[in-house]
Wavefront OBJ file of the C-alpha trace (Angstrom):
o trace
v 35.557 -9.122 -20.964
v 33.118 -9.216 -18.115
v 31.523 -12.462 -17.272
v 27.730 -12.090 -16.749
v 27.889 -14.438 -13.781
v 30.646 -12.348 -12.188
v 28.590 -9.155 -12.665
v 25.586 -10.852 -11.067
v 27.724 -11.942 -8.103
v 28.967 -8.356 -7.683
v 25.380 -7.075 -7.680
v 24.450 -9.646 -5.047
v 27.384 -8.545 -2.880
v 26.271 -4.931 -3.128
v 22.699 -5.902 -2.213
v 24.018 -7.906 0.762
v 25.963 -4.906 2.052
v 22.933 -2.653 1.637
v 20.710 -5.084 3.528
v 23.321 -5.371 6.269
v 23.543 -1.582 6.679
v 19.753 -1.278 6.717
v 19.493 -4.025 9.334
v 22.080 -2.294 11.524
v 20.223 0.998 11.215
v 16.920 -0.599 12.230
v 18.526 -2.376 15.174
v 20.064 0.932 16.299
v 16.651 2.585 16.129
v 15.175 -0.170 18.276
v 17.793 0.478 20.963
v 16.147 3.795 21.864
v 14.609 3.617 25.323
v 13.114 7.079 25.252
v 9.320 6.824 25.254
v 8.889 10.047 23.300
v 11.229 8.815 20.569
v 9.457 5.493 20.241
v 6.087 7.255 20.188
v 7.215 9.576 17.380
v 8.655 6.651 15.396
v 5.364 4.769 15.764
v 3.532 7.878 14.602
v 5.700 7.933 11.493
v 4.957 4.336 10.608
v 1.254 4.501 11.460
v 0.214 8.081 10.818
v -3.554 8.560 10.964
v -5.385 10.953 8.696
v -8.044 12.525 10.937
v -9.079 15.173 8.425
v -10.206 12.684 5.809
v -12.106 10.622 8.369
v -13.879 13.657 9.784
v -14.786 14.835 6.275
v -16.203 11.406 5.388
v -18.315 11.337 8.546
v -19.479 14.884 7.789
v -20.541 13.907 4.247
v -22.394 10.877 5.583
v -24.198 12.994 8.158
v -25.015 15.624 5.545
v -26.702 13.098 3.243
v -28.700 11.249 5.946
v -32.323 12.316 5.585
v -33.700 13.594 8.875
v -36.753 15.773 9.502
v -35.145 18.013 12.154
v -32.001 18.815 10.137
v -29.598 18.392 13.041
v -27.313 16.109 11.048
v -27.148 18.681 8.260
v -26.212 21.368 10.788
v -23.462 19.130 12.194
v -22.285 17.637 8.883
v -21.273 20.929 7.242
v -18.914 22.067 10.003
v -17.449 18.562 10.179
v -16.605 18.719 6.479
v -14.965 22.128 6.932
v -13.047 20.943 10.003
v -11.824 17.897 8.083
v -10.616 20.039 5.195
v -8.834 22.345 7.638
v -7.122 19.410 9.365
v -5.991 18.078 5.976
v -4.228 21.360 5.313
v -2.703 21.705 8.791
v -1.990 18.116 9.852
v 0.950 16.266 8.352
v -0.109 12.680 7.771
v 3.134 11.611 6.119
v 4.447 8.122 6.733
v 7.880 6.619 6.265
v 6.695 4.975 3.049
v 5.695 8.415 1.725
v 9.190 9.729 2.425
v 10.640 6.725 0.609
v 8.455 7.213 -2.455
v 9.212 10.952 -2.660
v 12.938 10.278 -2.300
v 12.749 7.666 -5.043
v 10.915 10.122 -7.310
v 13.524 12.797 -6.594
v 16.382 10.461 -7.439
v 14.736 9.397 -10.685
v 14.203 13.063 -11.589
v 17.840 13.852 -10.803
v 19.020 10.902 -12.897
v 16.755 11.940 -15.794
v 18.159 15.459 -15.629
v 21.714 14.169 -15.467
v 21.115 11.888 -18.463
v 19.587 14.721 -20.482
v 22.516 17.047 -19.761
v 25.205 14.530 -20.619
l 1 2 3 4 5 6 7 8 9 10 11 12 13 14 15 16 17 18 19 20 21 22 23 24 25 26 27 28 29 30 31 32 33 34 35 36 37 38 39 40 41 42 43 44 45 46 47 48 49 50 51 52 53 54 55 56 57 58 59 60 61 62 63 64 65 66 67 68 69 70 71 72 73 74 75 76 77 78 79 80 81 82 83 84 85 86 87 88 89 90 91 92 93 94 95 96 97 98 99 100 101 102 103 104 105 106 107 108 109 110 111 112 113 114 115 116
């Protein structure tokens, strides 16, 4: 028979090993001295979304009442440019990759459970 305390200790050991591997991986990433590599890693962790910001500014400018209509003439193209940038620009972050991977694993496990 398995002792519940022994199972819990085994789980803690597995979690310790996982944390150790993750820590080693992060420390290896920090050892990069290449400026381009560090810039791309920073872009992954802090990816801006310029398309959404431009679209929001365009909507604000479109709805500001003005007698000459210049803001309306500028707001429309800004909205279109923002939508285009949303389609073209990849604003994915590391956390997005993690969540999609987690969803994929849960889908794979659900499929595996349904087959067996």
